[in-house]
Steps between C-alpha positions, in 0.01 A plus 500: 500500500410607151629402164489707193366342166620625171251624240533700186216733607583527870643327804285389784573339837430136560482408867674192640169328557401546136835326389418201721154489359649509142733223594209291640278558203768461249478850360818501296420841342546667843849375524577555125421864552757540777845635436799272551595705806153503651452119435840436659387686812168322496668164540604578856147563605337243741142445598360412850626138455845620390441386145656679212313599184682214328397258756136613487495474121659146526247397758206584270661349197548814291800414298503823288536722813758256637705539187473875491622521853780256440610688199555797721696320770557130505762503768506221776392753761180566309432150368552331843338772718286322753180605678431472872447138476817435316331445159686619197332551160627155392323324777167669404540441122574124553210476752243642246653297222613788263772347293575807296562712814707220655720502189532883502606500857746220468643668193576804725679279768219426741627269776335172432583366843397806702288408799209696655433522867343144491825375356336419164653557152334546169516126430297423810214699353527372146502145646194543726303668228600243227666759269707257297652740248589746777667224707701393198630850429579555868704177501675596175613814701636288774218481747591270777284187481522402867475860636322506838261746653470588869302188577730285302276450200672468156326562163439128471318519852278784356426335168409175682275679742300674227495191270700630209628175357670656199698726717597209719637320205693783376653569850599129537660499157688817594644336824236557768544263793190296536547422875608841617341595821351831627534617861218275603682197353243470204613413152323604179334169492351561843378838393329353190333227714378749770360722226329203335699533169495137385665545154792697642533244801520204246746701279728561794505139595581396139800735535618317813327700781521314834164399654644398830677827599346656819432863567571661833149412627595130440269452198606322181359569156265207531399620844402839350310336211124462491357151500411538131856617398705266721452183294594687182822623664591152632443353150717769336784448747489119461514547136811712533655240729432212238665716233817549708544130563 
């Protein structure tokens, strides 16, 4: 497929692969040179991963190209178009931490709770990467706090696994369930302990996380903890009990 580029001197053909290269490299001039009709047609193109030009530009963090494409067509069908793995542009923008692109996509009606093939929404990626501002704006657009992926992990599970304490605080403040379990019966606290994230583990206990809950293999939080971490968890749990008396 070939696309015509407008020029005062002449018109020349731009191949599909060149448009995807321009989206990947953030070459805004290439898209600015396209007529509205040609640009509109280009939005329907897909690469070998079934990603659109908008998705490629969002994945590489090129906000100017994203805004050019959205100005041509910001319909839900374009904004929420998913690739072969179910990722939409919002998933990618949230994952790489590009706040400007996240805002642009949301302003055009991006589905904040859309799940990819792994069952993960944009908030899962913001949480696991520790992108606090992005998590805040997703939540302000009604992202579901306790949304689960295919293995039952919530954004709090993801933030706990990667040691993102600020994200954990935010999610809990916004209503995240601290003892919610995934398909293996593990809580965010268990995830934090297994991944040796001491700060997050202690934070979750301060917010009332249960150290005695058992996963499907019969292990408790303390059973999953290292010899070094276990006394700290016990001390934190005892302190919480004393406060509740």
